[in-house]
C-alpha positions in Angstrom: 94.6 111.1 104.9 96.6 108.1 103.7 95.5 105.6 101.2 92.3 103.9 102.2 91.0 100.6 101.0 88.1 100.8 98.7 86.9 97.5 100.1 87.2 95.5 96.9 90.7 94.2 97.4 92.9 97.2 96.4 93.7 100.7 97.9 91.8 103.7 96.6 94.1 106.7 96.0 93.5 109.6 98.3 91.5 112.5 96.7 94.2 115.0 97.9 95.5 116.9 100.9 93.1 118.7 103.2 94.2 121.6 105.4 94.1 120.9 109.1 91.1 122.2 111.0 90.9 124.6 114.0 92.5 122.1 116.4 95.4 121.3 114.0 94.5 117.6 113.4 93.8 116.1 110.0 91.2 113.5 110.9 89.3 114.9 113.9 88.3 118.4 113.1 85.2 120.2 112.0 84.7 120.0 108.3 86.1 122.6 105.9 83.6 125.4 105.4 82.2 125.6 102.8 82.3 121.8 102.4 84.3 120.1 99.7 81.9 118.1 97.4 80.5 115.6 97.3 80.4 114.1 100.9 81.0 115.9 104.2 84.1 115.0 106.1 84.0 113.7 109.7 84.8 115.6 112.9 85.0 115.0 116.6 82.3 116.9 118.5 83.1 119.0 121.6 83.4 116.8 124.8 80.5 116.2 127.1 81.2 113.9 130.1 83.7 112.0 128.1 85.5 112.5 124.7 84.0 111.3 121.4 85.5 109.6 118.4 84.8 110.5 114.8 83.8 108.4 111.9 83.5 108.5 108.2 80.4 110.0 106.5 77.3 108.2 105.5 76.8 107.8 101.8 75.0 110.7 100.1 73.8 112.4 103.3 73.3 116.1 102.4 75.6 118.7 103.9 75.9 119.5 106.7 74.8 116.0 107.9 77.9 113.9 108.8 78.2 110.5 110.4 79.7 110.0 113.8 80.6 106.7 115.5 78.3 106.6 118.5 81.0 105.6 121.0 83.4 107.3 123.4 86.8 105.9 122.7 89.4 108.6 122.8 90.1 112.3 123.4 89.1 115.1 121.2 91.9 115.8 118.7 92.9 112.1 118.7 95.0 112.1 121.9 95.1 108.5 123.2 96.2 107.3 126.6 98.5 104.5 127.4 96.2 101.5 126.9 96.7 97.8 126.3 94.8 94.5 126.0 96.0 91.2 127.3 96.2 88.1 125.1 93.1 86.0 125.0 93.0 82.3 125.6 92.5 80.0 122.6 88.9 80.4 121.4 86.4 77.7 122.3 84.9 75.7 119.5 82.3 77.6 117.5 79.6 75.2 118.4 79.9 76.2 122.0 80.3 79.9 121.3 77.9 81.0 118.6 75.0 83.2 119.4 72.1 80.9 119.0 68.4 80.7 119.9 69.2 77.5 121.8 71.6 79.3 124.1 69.4 82.4 124.6 66.3 83.0 126.7 62.9 82.4 125.2 61.8 85.4 123.2 58.9 87.5 124.4 55.5 87.2 122.7 55.2 89.4 119.6 53.6 92.7 120.4 55.3 92.9 123.8 55.9 96.3 125.5 59.1 98.3 125.6 59.1 97.8 129.3 59.0 94.1 128.9 61.8 94.1 126.3 63.9 96.2 128.6 63.4 93.9 131.6 64.2 90.8 129.5 67.2 92.2 127.7 69.1 94.4 130.2 70.7 91.4 131.9 72.4 90.6 128.6 73.8 94.1 128.0 77.1 95.4 129.3 79.1 98.6 129.5 82.6 98.5 128.3 85.3 100.7 129.8 88.7 101.2 128.4 91.1 103.1 130.7 94.8 103.8 131.2 97.1 106.6 131.7 94.5 108.6 133.4 92.2 108.5 130.4 88.8 106.7 130.1 86.5 105.8 127.3 83.2 103.8 127.3 81.1 101.9 124.9 78.5 99.1 125.1 78.2 95.5 124.2 76.2 92.3 125.0 76.7 88.8 126.1 77.4 86.5 123.2 77.4 83.1 124.9 77.8 81.4 128.3 81.5 80.7 127.7 82.5 84.3 128.7 82.4 86.1 125.3 81.1 89.6 124.8 80.4 91.3 121.5 81.0 95.0 120.8 82.2 97.3 118.0 85.8 97.2 116.8 86.0 101.0 117.1 85.1 100.8 120.9 88.3 98.9 121.7 90.6 99.6 118.7 92.9 102.1 120.4 93.2 99.8 123.4 94.7 96.9 121.5 97.3 99.2 119.8 98.5 101.0 122.9 100.9 100.3 125.7 100.7 97.9 128.7 99.3 100.4 131.2 95.6 100.1 130.3 92.9 97.5 130.5 89.4 96.7 129.3 86.6 96.3 131.9 83.2 94.8 131.2 80.5 95.9 133.6 77.4 93.7 133.7 73.9 94.7 134.5 74.2 93.6 138.1 77.4 95.9 138.4 79.8 92.9 138.3 83.1 94.2 136.9 85.4 91.7 135.0 88.6 92.3 133.1 88.5 91.3 129.5 90.9 90.6 126.6 90.3 90.6 122.9 89.7 87.3 121.1 89.7 89.0 117.7 88.3 91.9 115.7 87.2 92.8 112.2 87.8 96.4 111.1 86.0 95.6 107.9 82.7 94.9 109.6 83.4 96.9 112.8 83.0 93.9 115.1 85.1 92.7 118.0 84.7 89.8 120.4 86.0 90.0 124.0 86.6 87.3 126.5 86.1 88.0 130.2 88.6 86.5 132.6 85.9 84.4 134.3 82.5 83.5 133.0 79.8 85.1 135.1 76.8 83.1 134.1 75.0 86.1 132.6 72.6 85.0 129.9 73.3 85.6 126.2 71.1 87.7 124.0 68.8 86.1 121.5 69.2 86.9 117.7 66.3 87.9 115.5 65.4 86.5 112.1 66.1 89.4 109.8 63.7 88.1 107.2 61.0 89.2 109.7 62.3 92.7 110.2 60.2 95.3 108.4 60.3 99.1 108.0 58.1 100.5 110.7 58.7 97.8 113.3 59.2 99.0 116.9 62.8 98.6 118.1 64.6 99.3 121.4 68.2 100.5 121.7 70.0 99.6 124.9 73.5 100.7 126.1 75.5 103.3 127.9 75.4 106.6 126.0 77.7 109.2 127.5 78.6 106.5 130.1 75.0 106.3 131.4 74.6 102.6 131.8 71.2 100.8 131.5 69.8 103.4 129.2 66.8 102.3 127.1 65.4 104.2 124.1 62.8 103.2 121.5 61.8 104.0 118.0 61.1 102.2 114.7 63.1 100.6 111.9 63.4 103.6 109.6 65.0 101.8 106.7 67.0 98.7 105.8 70.0 98.1 103.5 71.3 101.6 104.1 74.9 101.9 102.9 77.0 103.4 105.6 80.7 103.9 106.2 82.1 103.9 109.8 85.7 104.3 110.8 88.5 106.3 112.2 92.3 106.6 111.7 92.9 104.4 108.7 90.2 101.8 109.5 86.9 102.1 107.6 84.0 99.7 107.9 81.3 99.4 105.2 77.9 98.4 106.5 74.6 97.5 104.9 72.9 99.1 107.9 69.5 99.1 109.6 68.5 102.7 110.1 66.5 103.6 113.2 65.1 106.7 114.9 65.6 105.3 118.4 67.9 107.7 120.2 71.5 106.6 119.8 74.4 108.7 121.2 78.1 108.4 121.8 78.6 105.4 124.1 75.8 103.3 122.6 78.2 101.7 120.1 78.3 97.9 120.4 75.0 97.7 122.3 72.0 95.8 120.9 69.1 97.1 118.8 66.2 94.7 119.7 62.7 94.0 118.5 59.6 93.7 120.7 60.4 90.0 121.2 63.6 90.9 122.9 65.7 89.6 119.9 68.8 91.4 118.6 68.2 92.7 115.1 71.5 94.7 115.0 74.5 96.2 116.8 74.3 100.0 117.2 77.3 101.5 115.6 76.9 105.0 114.2 74.7 108.1 114.0 74.2 110.9 111.6 74.3 114.3 113.2 73.9 117.9 112.1 77.4 119.3 112.2 78.1 123.0 112.2 81.4 124.5 111.1 82.8 123.9 114.6 81.3 120.5 115.3 78.1 121.7 117.0 74.9 119.6 117.1 76.6 116.3 117.8 73.7 114.5 119.7 71.1 112.2 118.3 68.8 113.6 115.6 66.9 110.3 115.2 69.1 108.9 112.4 71.1 105.9 113.8 72.6 102.9 112.2 73.0 99.3 113.3 75.0 96.4 111.8 72.5 93.6 110.9 72.7 90.7 113.2 73.3 88.1 110.5 76.5 89.8 109.5 77.4 90.2 113.2 77.0 86.4 113.8 79.0 85.4 110.7 81.9 87.6 111.7 81.8 86.6 115.4 81.7 82.9 114.6 84.8 83.4 112.3 86.6 85.1 115.1 85.7 82.5 117.7 86.8 79.7 115.3 90.2 81.2 114.2 90.8 84.5 116.0 90.2 86.5 112.9 87.5 87.3 110.3 87.5 87.5 106.5 85.6 89.5 104.0 84.9 89.1 100.3 86.8 91.1 97.6 86.7 91.3 93.8 90.2 92.8 93.4 89.6 96.4 92.4 89.8 99.8 94.0 86.7 101.9 93.7 86.0 105.7 93.7 84.2 106.3 96.9 83.8 110.1 96.2 81.6 109.9 93.1 77.9 109.9 93.4 75.2 108.6 91.1 75.4 106.5 87.9 77.2 103.6 89.5 80.4 102.6 91.2 83.5 103.4 89.1 86.4 100.9 89.3 89.7 103.0 89.5 92.2 100.2 89.4 91.6 96.5 88.6 94.3 94.3 90.2 96.1 91.9 87.9 95.1 88.2 88.3 92.2 89.2 90.6 88.6 87.9 90.4 87.6 91.2 88.7 90.4 90.9 86.1 89.7 87.2 85.5 86.1 88.2 84.7 87.2 90.8 82.2 86.7 94.0 84.1 89.0 96.9 83.4 90.0 100.2 85.0 87.3 102.8 84.5 84.4 100.4 84.2 81.3 101.6 86.1 79.2 98.9 87.9 75.5 99.8 87.8 73.9 96.6 89.2 74.8 93.6 91.4 72.5 90.6 91.2 69.8 92.9 89.9 70.1 95.6 92.6 70.9 99.1 91.4 74.3 100.5 92.4 74.3 104.3 92.6 77.9 105.0 93.8 81.1 103.6 95.0 80.1 103.1 98.6 77.0 101.1 97.6 79.2 98.9 95.4 81.6 98.2 98.4 78.6 97.5 100.7 77.0 95.2 98.2 80.2 93.2 97.8 80.7 92.9 101.5 77.2 91.7 102.1 78.2 88.4 100.4 80.7 85.7 101.4 84.1 84.8 99.9 83.5 82.4 97.1 80.1 83.7 96.2 79.4 84.3 92.5 77.8 87.7 91.8 76.4 89.0 88.5 77.5 92.5 87.7 76.1 94.9 85.1 78.7 97.4 84.1 79.2 100.3 81.7 82.3 100.8 79.6 82.2 103.9 77.5 78.8 103.8 75.7 78.5 100.0 76.0 76.7 98.0 78.7 77.6 94.4 79.5 77.1 91.7 82.1 79.7 89.6 83.8 79.8 87.0 86.6 82.6 87.3 89.3 83.6 84.8 91.9 84.6 86.8 95.0 88.0 86.3 96.6 88.9 86.6 100.3 90.9 88.9 102.6 91.4 88.9 106.3 90.4 91.9 108.3 
């Protein structure tokens, strides 16, 4: 694996070479057995109706639990067809495009049924098909506004925008209307992408939830197209909030402060909404944990799924609609993402960065951010990325046997 960004503004050195797995690929094989500590590596499960795409592991999940992106976006072994995406038109002003309660249908009464939620929300959910060169991959998404914008995960369409001119993206609406789409912009950092359909269809946008009202134990409903099966509805509860998760593929890793749910999420659900019983979107389904045997067995849902919180989704989508790209906060240091417990260790502090200006040095171990305990490097990255560029955060860090506190004004990077 090549150098990967630690998410704090500088690359993290690769921990070392890894032998290829049974199918000869470095990034898409079953994990080495027995596993290298401390975190399991990702793999691509065997194909079902369509191929799967792998992702990075969730922080501190015990072996052999590994995290898979719940989308179908390529062939097993990383073979990608000849795909392309056309250029989008200039984005409409954010005021006309942002996902807002004013533009969305009235929410259902609190305490509504799953059937009521499904009936109200399905018209806003889409299936996304990326095809070309005889290959096909599918994911999910939902209507962002009435101007023709659709939201999905970056990993659903990432291969398409990097491939040749033979392919295309098709958005399939609830009434089976099929419309070609182009990419307005995407954020690998937050695993968000905004599409624009060629012609607005009048389908209603989804309504966002107030995350301050989301509680562990709340009933939630996941809607999407797992394994290409459109209009699929599953239900469960909010199992946890603020769960640090990494999601990604070949060189692009997203760090998410996720909502965890036991609603069944499977490959193909990626980009679809996780909604509450008022029919409001609380998050975007993006990843699952799965029990992976030595050859990638056990790749379906085990009731541990993860969604990107809707407030982060909206901030990122509005940036993309305004300028065609999104940014994320950095402090200017690489972090050790392989260590566990006792804080997040800074490997390299970049000269003249916010971290350096605040007096942080190589080897410092951050143990708290704004009072919240940091147990490892992934939690440190997720905590930083839950803020905005320009925010000032208070860090407690350990240097040798000394503990000190420092305030850091976060910088900005595009991605």
